[in-house]
N, C-alpha and C positions, 0 to 999 in steps of 0.2 A: 622240768623233770626232777630237779634237785629237791624241791619241796615235797614231792610225792615220795621220793626216796627217804627223806628225813622222817616223814610220817610213818612210813612202812617200818623203818628201823626202830622207832620208838616203842615203848611199852604200850600194848593195846589198851585204850580207854574208850569210854562212851563217846568222847568228843571225836576220836579218830573214826569210830564206826559210823558216825553221822556223815563224815566226809566221804567214806566209801559208799554209803547208801545213795548219796546224791550224784556220784560220779557217773554211773551208767546213763542217767537222764541227760547229763551234759554231753556225753558222747553221742547220744542219739540225736540231740538237737543240732549238732554240727552237720552241715550239709554242704557239699561242694568245696570251694576254695576257702571260704571264710565262715566262721561261726556267726558273725554279725551281718551276714549278707541280707540286704533288704529286698533282694530279688525274688525270694521264695514266697512272700506274702504271709508268712507265719510269724508267731511271736519270736522275739529275739531272746538269746540266752539270758541276758541280764533280766529281762522281764519275767521269764519263767523262774529264774533263781530267786528273785525278790518275792514273787508270789508264794513260792513254796516255803521259803524261810520265814517270811512274815506270817503266813498262815500257821505254820508249825509253832512258832513262838507264841502267837496269840492263843492257840488251842492249849499249849502247855501251861501258859500263865493262867488261863481259865481253869484248867484242871487243878492246878496248885491252889488257886484262890478259893475253889469250892471244897477244899479239904482233902484232895487226893493224896494217896500214900506213895505215889510213884515219884521218883526224882525227876528233876528238870531235864537232864540229859537222857534219861531212859525214855521219857515221853517223846523227846525230839527224835531219838533213834527209831522208836516204833513207828512214828509218822513217816520218817524217811524211808524205812524199809517197806512200808505198806504202799509207797508210791511205785514200787517195782511192777505190779500188775498193770498200772496205767502206762508205764514205760513200754511194756510189751504191747499194750493196746496201740500206743503211738506208732510203734514199729509196724504192726500189722496194718494199721490204717494207711500209713505211707506206702506200703507195698500194694494195698488195694487201690490206692489212688494212681499208682504207676500203671495198673491194668486199665484204668479209665475211670472217668467220673460219670455218674448218672444215678438213676433211682436205685438200681440194684447195688451199686457201689455204696450209696448212702445207707441202705438197709443193712448191708454187711458190716459197715463201720459202726452203725448204731448198735447192733447186737453185740459186737466185740467190746465197744466202749461201755455199754451197760453192764455186761458180764464182769469186766475188770473193775468198774466202779463199785459194783456190789462186793466183789472180792476184797478190794482195798478197804471199803467201809467196814465190812464185817470183821476183817482181820484186825483192824486197829481198834474198833469199839469193843471187841471181845477182851482185849487186854486193858485198854484205858478205862472202860466203864467199870470193870471189876475193882479198880483201885479207888473208886469213889464211894461215898456213903450212899446207901440204897435210895434215899429220897432225892438225890441230886444227879442220878445217872442220865436222865433226859437232858439236863443242862449241859452235859459234857458231850453227849452223842450228837446233838444238833449242829454245833460248830464243826465237828468232824465230817458230818454229812455235807455241809456247805463247802468245806475245804476241798474234798475230793470231787464234789460236783463241779466246782469252778475249773479244776484241772481237767476233768473229763470233758467239759464243755469246750475248753481250748483245743483239746485233741480232736473232738468231733467236728468242730467248725473250721478247722484248717482246710483251705483249698489252695492249691498251687495256682500261680498266675501265669 
């Protein structure tokens, strides 16, 4: 709790904003008594954290190397904030799974995840693609699509044991 208090009291910077953007996903991932419980059959917090941060850093470096005009930390923050719809999808999918699993449950989860995937992808590409030279926009959009697709796939394929 002390480290969160220190971040909150410090002057707001883009680095702090990225921490706040990732925090809701970490809270949603914690279930039951332990955040690293292997009993739920889903990805562990460290796995999700590494996938999101590694993917965001790779996309940001790709954007910078292709001549983007956005700063490194701005890009990380955009990608972090655009994970929020997928966090909502994860919450909805967990609630649907509480009601039961079956074909109808899967179809509802598929629709929710597809809608939130589209929202995340469009929101981040609208900002990041505009910071690129016109002839390189597709080279920036494709990794963003893959990044959110992997996260969406993790949410959709979760099944409690």
